[in-house]
C-alpha positions in Angstrom: 20.0 -13.2 16.3 16.3 -12.7 15.4 15.0 -13.7 12.0 14.9 -10.8 9.5 11.6 -9.3 8.4 10.5 -7.3 5.3 10.3 -3.5 5.0 8.2 -1.5 2.6 7.2 2.1 2.3 4.0 3.8 1.1 3.4 7.3 -0.2 1.4 8.9 -3.0 2.1 11.4 -5.8 0.8 14.4 -3.8 2.3 17.5 -2.3 5.1 16.9 0.1 5.1 18.3 3.7 4.5 21.6 2.1 3.6 23.6 5.3 6.4 22.2 7.4 9.9 23.6 7.8 11.5 20.7 6.1 9.2 20.4 3.1 10.3 21.0 -0.5 7.7 23.6 -1.4 4.6 21.6 -2.3 5.3 21.2 -6.0 6.9 17.8 -6.6 5.2 17.3 -9.9 8.3 16.5 -11.9 8.8 13.4 -9.8 12.3 14.3 -8.8 11.6 14.4 -5.0 9.8 11.1 -5.0 12.6 9.6 -7.1 15.1 10.9 -4.6 13.1 9.1 -1.8 13.1 5.9 -3.8 16.9 6.0 -4.0 17.1 6.5 -0.2 14.8 3.5 0.4 16.9 1.4 -1.9 20.0 2.4 0.0 18.2 1.1 3.1 17.3 -2.2 1.3 13.5 -1.9 1.5 11.7 -4.6 -0.4 9.4 -2.2 -2.2 7.7 1.2 -2.3 4.1 1.5 -3.1 2.4 4.5 -4.7 -1.1 4.9 -3.3 -3.8 6.5 -5.5 -7.4 7.9 -5.5 -9.5 8.9 -8.5 -11.6 11.8 -7.4 -11.7 15.3 -5.7 -13.3 14.7 -2.3 -16.4 16.6 -1.3 -17.4 14.8 1.9 -15.8 17.0 4.6 -18.0 20.0 5.1 -20.1 19.0 2.1 -17.7 20.5 -0.5 -14.2 20.2 -2.0 -13.0 23.3 -0.2 -11.3 21.6 2.8 -9.6 18.9 0.7 -8.2 21.5 -1.8 -7.3 24.1 0.8 -5.5 21.5 2.9 -4.2 19.4 0.0 -5.7 16.3 1.6 -6.2 13.4 -1.0 -6.0 16.0 -3.8 -4.1 17.1 -5.9 -2.9 13.6 -6.7 -1.1 12.7 -9.9 -1.0 9.4 -11.8 1.2 6.8 -10.2 2.4 5.0 -13.3 4.7 7.6 -14.8 6.2 8.2 -11.4 6.7 4.4 -11.0 8.7 4.5 -14.3 10.8 7.3 -13.1 11.6 5.7 -9.8 12.2 2.3 -11.3 14.6 3.6 -13.9 16.5 5.5 -11.1 17.0 2.4 -9.0 18.3 -1.2 -9.5 16.9 -3.4 -6.7 13.9 -1.7 -5.1 10.5 -3.1 -5.9 8.1 -0.4 -7.4 4.4 -1.0 -6.8 1.7 1.1 -8.5 -2.0 1.3 -7.6 -4.3 0.4 -10.5 -8.1 0.3 -9.7 -10.2 -2.7 -11.0 -13.0 -0.1 -11.4 -11.0 2.2 -13.7 -8.8 0.0 -15.8 -10.1 -2.8 -18.1 -8.4 -6.1 -17.3 -6.5 -6.2 -20.6 -5.0 -2.8 -20.0 -3.9 -3.6 -16.5 -2.2 -6.8 -17.7 -0.6 -5.0 -20.6 0.6 -2.1 -18.5 1.9 -4.3 -15.7 3.7 -6.6 -18.1 5.3 -3.6 -19.8 6.4 -2.1 -16.5 7.8 -5.4 -15.2 9.9 -5.7 -18.4 11.1 -2.1 -18.1 12.1 -2.5 -14.5 13.7 -5.9 -14.8 11.2 -7.9 -12.7 10.7 -5.3 -10.0 7.1 -4.2 -10.7 4.1 -4.8 -8.5 0.4 -4.1 -8.8 -1.5 -2.7 -5.8 -5.0 -4.1 -6.4 -7.8 -1.7 -5.3 -11.5 -1.8 -6.1 -11.9 1.9 -5.3 -14.2 2.8 -2.5 -15.7 6.2 -3.4 -18.9 7.0 -5.2 -17.3 10.2 -6.5 -14.6 8.1 -8.2 -17.3 5.9 -9.7 -19.0 9.0 -11.2 -15.8 9.7 -13.1 -16.1 6.4 -14.9 -19.8 6.5 -16.0 -21.4 5.1 -12.9 -23.8 6.8 -10.4 -22.5 4.9 -7.4 -20.3 2.0 -6.5 -21.7 -1.5 -6.1 -21.8 -2.8 -2.6 -18.5 -4.0 -1.1 -19.2 -7.7 -1.5 -20.1 -7.2 -5.2 -17.0 -5.1 -5.8 -14.8 -7.9 -4.4 -16.6 -10.6 -6.4 -15.9 -8.5 -9.5 -12.3 -8.0 -8.4 -11.8 -11.8 -7.9 -13.0 -12.4 -11.5 -10.9 -9.4 -12.7 -7.7 -10.9 -11.2 -8.5 -14.3 -12.7 -8.7 -12.6 -16.2 -5.4 -10.8 -15.6 -3.6 -14.0 -14.5 -4.9 -15.8 -17.6 -3.7 -13.0 -19.8 -0.2 -13.2 -18.3 -0.3 -17.0 -18.9 -1.5 -16.5 -22.5 2.2 -16.5 -23.5 4.4 -19.4 -22.5 7.6 -18.4 -20.8 9.6 -19.6 -23.7 7.4 -18.2 -26.5 10.0 -15.7 -27.7 12.6 -17.8 -29.5 14.5 -15.1 -31.5 15.6 -17.7 -34.1 17.4 -15.5 -36.7 18.3 -18.3 -39.0 14.6 -19.3 -39.5 13.3 -15.8 -39.1 11.1 -16.6 -36.2 10.6 -14.1 -33.4 7.9 -15.8 -31.4 6.5 -19.4 -31.6 2.8 -18.9 -32.4 2.0 -22.3 -30.8 3.0 -20.9 -27.5 0.7 -17.9 -27.6 -3.0 -18.4 -27.4 -6.3 -16.6 -26.7 -7.9 -17.1 -23.3 -11.6 -16.7 -24.4 -12.6 -15.6 -20.9 -16.3 -15.2 -20.4 -17.4 -14.6 -16.8 -20.2 -12.9 -15.0 -18.6 -9.4 -15.2 -15.9 -9.6 -17.9 -15.4 -11.0 -21.4 -11.8 -10.9 -22.8 -10.5 -12.7 -25.8 -6.8 -12.3 -25.4 -4.0 -13.2 -25.8 -1.9 -10.4 -24.3 0.2 -8.6 -26.9 3.3 -8.1 -24.7 6.1 -10.6 -24.3 6.5 -12.5 -21.0 8.1 -10.1 -18.4 10.9 -11.2 -16.1 8.4 -12.2 -13.4 5.8 -13.3 -16.0 3.3 -12.2 -13.3 4.2 -9.1 -11.3 3.9 -9.1 -7.6 0.3 -8.6 -6.3 -0.2 -6.3 -3.3 -3.5 -5.7 -1.6 -4.9 -3.9 1.4 -8.2 -5.6 2.5 -9.4 -4.6 6.0 -13.0 -5.9 5.9 -13.7 -9.6 6.2 -14.5 -9.8 2.5 -11.3 -7.8 1.8 -9.2 -10.2 3.8 -10.5 -13.1 1.9 -9.8 -11.4 -1.4 -6.3 -10.6 -0.3 -5.6 -14.1 0.9 -6.8 -15.5 -2.4 -4.7 -13.2 -4.6 -1.9 -11.3 -2.9 1.8 -11.9 -2.5 2.0 -9.1 0.0 -0.8 -7.7 2.1 -0.9 -4.2 3.7 -2.6 -4.3 7.0 -3.6 -1.8 9.7 -4.3 -3.1 13.1 -4.7 -1.8 16.7 -2.0 -3.4 18.8 -0.2 -6.7 18.9 -3.2 -8.9 19.5 -5.1 -7.4 16.6 -2.0 -7.8 14.4 -1.7 -11.5 15.3 -5.5 -12.1 14.8 -5.4 -10.4 11.4 -2.4 -12.5 10.2 -4.0 -15.7 11.5 -7.2 -14.9 9.7 -5.4 -14.2 6.4 -3.5 -17.5 6.7 -6.6 -19.4 7.4 -8.3 -18.0 4.3 -5.2 -18.8 2.3 -5.3 -22.4 3.3 -9.0 -22.5 2.4 -8.1 -21.3 -1.1 -5.4 -24.0 -1.4 -2.5 -21.6 -1.0 0.6 -22.0 1.1 0.1 -19.2 3.7 3.8 -18.8 4.0 3.8 -17.4 0.5 1.8 -14.3 1.7 3.8 -11.6 3.4 1.6 -9.5 5.7 3.2 -6.1 6.3 1.7 -3.9 9.1 1.5 -0.2 8.7 3.4 1.9 11.2 4.5 5.5 11.5 7.7 5.6 13.6 8.7 8.8 15.3 12.4 8.8 16.2 14.5 11.4 18.0 17.9 11.8 19.6 16.3 10.8 23.0 13.0 9.2 23.9 11.7 12.4 25.3 12.7 14.3 22.1 10.7 11.8 20.1 7.7 11.9 22.4 7.7 15.7 22.4 7.9 15.7 18.6 4.9 13.3 18.3 2.8 15.2 20.8 3.3 18.5 19.0 2.2 16.9 15.7 -0.9 15.0 16.9 -2.3 17.8 19.1 -2.1 20.6 16.6 -5.5 21.8 15.3 -4.2 21.5 11.7 -3.3 17.8 12.2 -6.7 17.0 13.6 -8.5 18.8 10.8 -6.3 17.1 8.2 -7.0 13.6 9.7 -10.8 14.3 9.7 -10.7 15.6 6.1 -8.8 12.4 5.1 -11.2 10.1 6.9 -14.2 11.9 5.3 -12.7 11.5 1.9 -12.0 7.7 2.4 -15.3 6.9 4.1 -17.6 9.5 2.4 -18.9 10.4 5.9 -18.8 14.1 6.8 -16.9 14.3 10.0 -17.3 18.1 10.1 -20.8 17.6 11.4 -19.6 16.1 14.6 -18.5 18.0 17.7 -14.8 17.5 18.3 -15.3 17.4 22.1 -18.1 14.8 22.2 -18.1 11.1 21.5 -19.3 10.1 18.0 -23.1 9.8 18.3 -23.5 6.2 17.1 -21.7 3.4 15.4 -21.0 4.5 11.8 -21.0 2.3 8.7 -19.8 3.0 5.2 -19.7 1.5 1.7 -16.3 3.1 1.5 -13.2 2.1 3.4 -14.7 0.4 6.5 -11.2 -0.4 7.9 -10.3 3.3 8.0 -13.6 4.0 9.8 -13.2 1.2 12.3 -9.6 2.3 13.1 -10.9 5.8 14.0 -14.1 5.2 15.9 -13.0 2.6 18.4 -16.7 2.1 19.3 -17.4 1.8 23.0 -14.2 3.7 24.1 -16.2 6.7 25.3 -13.5 9.0 23.8 -14.3 12.3 22.2 -13.7 12.7 18.5 -10.7 14.9 19.3 -9.3 12.2 21.6 -9.9 9.5 19.0 -7.7 11.4 16.6 -5.0 12.3 19.1 -4.9 8.9 20.7 -4.4 7.3 17.3 -1.0 8.9 17.5 0.2 7.9 14.0 -3.1 9.0 12.6 -5.0 6.1 10.9 -2.2 4.1 9.6 -0.2 3.1 12.7 -0.7 -0.5 14.0 1.4 0.0 17.1 3.0 3.0 18.9 6.7 3.4 17.8 8.2 6.4 19.5 11.8 6.7 20.8 15.4 6.6 19.7 16.3 4.6 16.6 17.6 1.8 18.8 14.5 1.8 21.0 12.1 1.7 18.0 14.2 -1.0 16.3 14.1 -3.2 19.4 10.4 -2.8 19.7 9.8 -3.7 16.1 11.8 -6.9 16.6 9.8 -7.8 19.7 6.5 -7.2 17.9 7.4 -9.4 15.0 8.2 -12.2 17.3 4.9 -11.8 19.1 2.9 -11.5 15.9 4.6 -14.2 14.0 5.6 -12.0 11.0 6.1 -10.8 8.3 7.2 -7.2 8.4 6.3 -3.6 8.4 4.9 -1.0 5.9 6.3 2.4 6.9 4.8 5.8 6.2 3.8 9.1 7.8 0.4 9.8 9.4 -0.9 11.8 6.5 1.4 10.2 3.8 3.2 13.5 3.5 7.0 13.4 3.2 10.0 15.6 3.9 13.7 14.9 3.6 14.2 15.0 7.3 11.8 12.1 8.0 13.2 10.0 5.2 16.7 10.5 6.6 15.5 9.6 10.1 14.2 6.3 8.7 16.8 5.3 6.2 19.9 6.6 8.1 18.7 6.2 11.6 16.1 3.5 12.2 17.1 1.1 9.4 20.8 0.9 10.4 19.6 0.1 14.0 17.4 -2.7 12.5 20.3 -4.0 10.4 22.7 -4.1 13.4 20.2 -6.5 15.1 19.9 -8.7 12.0 16.2 -7.7 11.7 16.2 -6.5 8.1 18.4 -7.1 5.1 21.7 -5.3 4.8 22.1 -6.1 1.0 19.9 -7.3 -1.9 20.5 -10.7 -3.4 21.8 -9.8 -6.9 19.4 -10.5 -9.7 16.3 -11.1 -7.5 12.9 -10.1 -8.7 10.4 -8.4 -6.4 8.6 -11.7 -5.8 11.9 -13.4 -5.1 12.8 -10.8 -2.5 9.4 -11.2 -0.8 10.1 -15.0 -0.6 13.6 -14.6 0.8 13.0 -14.8 4.5 11.3 -17.9 6.1 7.9 -17.3 7.6 7.5 -17.2 11.4 5.2 -19.6 13.1 3.8 -19.7 16.6 
């Protein structure tokens, strides 16, 4: 029997698969649909679900917001925190991870919010740490443009240090609840942090009690070299997008090397690779389903609108049936750009999108019956070394049919092989669930 690996799922608080025959109408704004998805993921024993977020209305594709709004790509997008509360209160074991930008939230507010959420959810909250990568987002928060990527990550390193110190500003046993003496909290166990750094100044202490995890789980998705170093320094779980098994192995080894340089045990960091499985009753059924999706003009336009929003490069200016004219660079999401352009491949832009199969978020090709896909996932984990997969859809749009195919088709096939957990350990926090399976080594 193979060693089990971790499973997580990522979506955002946006319209569902509103144009498809299995969508729910495009108006999931009461949170009921996403909460229903969270219950299904818990039934399948996923470690956590993450709510991705962006803080702007894109205008890159075609030079205006028209395409993004018409296609509902990246916008509309509602705040992840209220949805995280709803999903967390509707589940008992599933980790709930919300995206909070270091650009948009002062460190004290992030620490206070995360501590509150972790208490409300009984130790199941996680913070997806993002620096934001869009100038349009920066302009919503009083800036004209974002700092360069290296500066953003230097600021984020300091930001995380502040947040960690705020969590530690209360000792774990500070709340004594001594009714006879009339003492709720021992003031000697609560202290200011007096943080003064290059970018932040925070007095502290935090004004929330220690939560069940004391520090919630930290999740991060750093694709650039600087982003990988940041993730290795801070994260409990890393979201990664690679291009095949060798790329996956190289990414994980790089992260583990960085972790050792920072004095961390690399086994404490769980690298989850994004995949977009397509399952069907037969292999041909699954391949036909995928081919219909990725070759449709709407899919290609949606992908390019999404890439434009994330990289702030207007892909509407390029001919679909010609190679990209030169190697492109961005101060936005460089990993997303690199995943698309495959420099030197000679493929046309249309071919780059179609050959990406799962869009921009699939590290390997997973197409077939539930048993075939489960078998391949197990093989890949053995080749890569670990630690699990982050499942999603190519455009992060959901419908009930896809969720059922994953939770009632693919996951049972994984569980039969002993590849994923079949039950939660009672009382575990999210960080404890992430630490549950031993790390793989070459």
